[in-house]
N, C-alpha and C positions, 0 to 999 in steps of 0.2 A: 452280604457279611463283608464285602471290602469296603463297600460304601459307607456302611458305619463303622467301622473298627479301622479300614486302612489297611496297611501291613501288619498290623497286630490282630488279623483274625484268627483263630483259633483253627490251626492245621486239620484237627483230627473233624471238626466240623466241615470243615472243608472238603475233606475224604469222602465222608459220610453224606453230606448234599450232594456232591458228584456222583457217587455210585447209585444212590438212589433216583437220582435223575434219570439216570440213564438205564437203569434196571426195570422201572416202572413205565418204562414207554411200553413196552411190550409183556410185563411180566406182573403178576402180582405181588407188592413188596408190603410187610407188614414189619411193625418193631417184635422184637424177638425177647424174652425173658432171659434167656439163655446169652444172647450176643446183642448183635446191631440190629443184623434184619433175619426174617424168614422168609424167603422167598416161594413162591407157588406152592405153598404148605407141604415142600419138603427140603428145601435146601435152606442151611443156616449160614451164614456169612458176617462175618469178624473182620472189622475194617482197621487197619492198622500202618504202621511205618514198615521200615526193612526190617526191625528188631523185633517184629511182633512174634511171640511165640504163639503154638498150638494149644498151650495149657488150659485156657478158658473154654476150649470145643474138643478136647482130646477124649471125653466120653460120648459126644453126640454123632450120629450119624448122617451121612451127605453135609459137612460140613466143611466150610472154607474160610480160609484167611485172604480177603483182597488187601493185596499189600501195594504200598506207594514205594516209590524210591528203589524198586529192584528191576532189572532189566527182563531176568526170566521166572518162572516159578517153579516151584518142586513140589511134590506131594500134593499135601492140600493147599499149599500157598500160592496163590495165584496174583498175577500182577492186576493193578487196576486197570491197565488198558487193555489187557487182553480180554478181560471182561467186558468190555467198552467193545473190543474188535468182535465180541463173537454175538453180540446185540446186532451191530450192522450189518453181518452177515445174514442175520435170520430176517432182518429187515429187508434186504437188498433181495435174498433169495426169493422170498415171498411176492415183489413186487415184478421182478423178472423171471421166477418161473412161469407163471401166467404168461408173459410175453414170449417165453420160450416155446411153451406147450402151442400158444396160438400159431406161431411161427410153422411150427413142424407139423401140428397135424391138423389143423382147421385149414 
């Protein structure tokens, strides 16, 4: 995006591209009719900035806002970086849990 648009890349596109890139590593990510993404046929995720409200997803179950520009999340509003961290934890757990099991039990 920055290659073609320089500093004028759309901030929303950057957020959504980052999030789908991170989630699609080990999740099934689809485009949602009600928001931005539908993950693992269960979670609805709406991307936005710090002022994004939950109005768009308030009637949906398992719906979250992935917000940029906030340090901590509250309720259904999570930071994009916290979502990234949970993906990394699952990745490293999968790799190292096998190593730990081998070390202690084999």
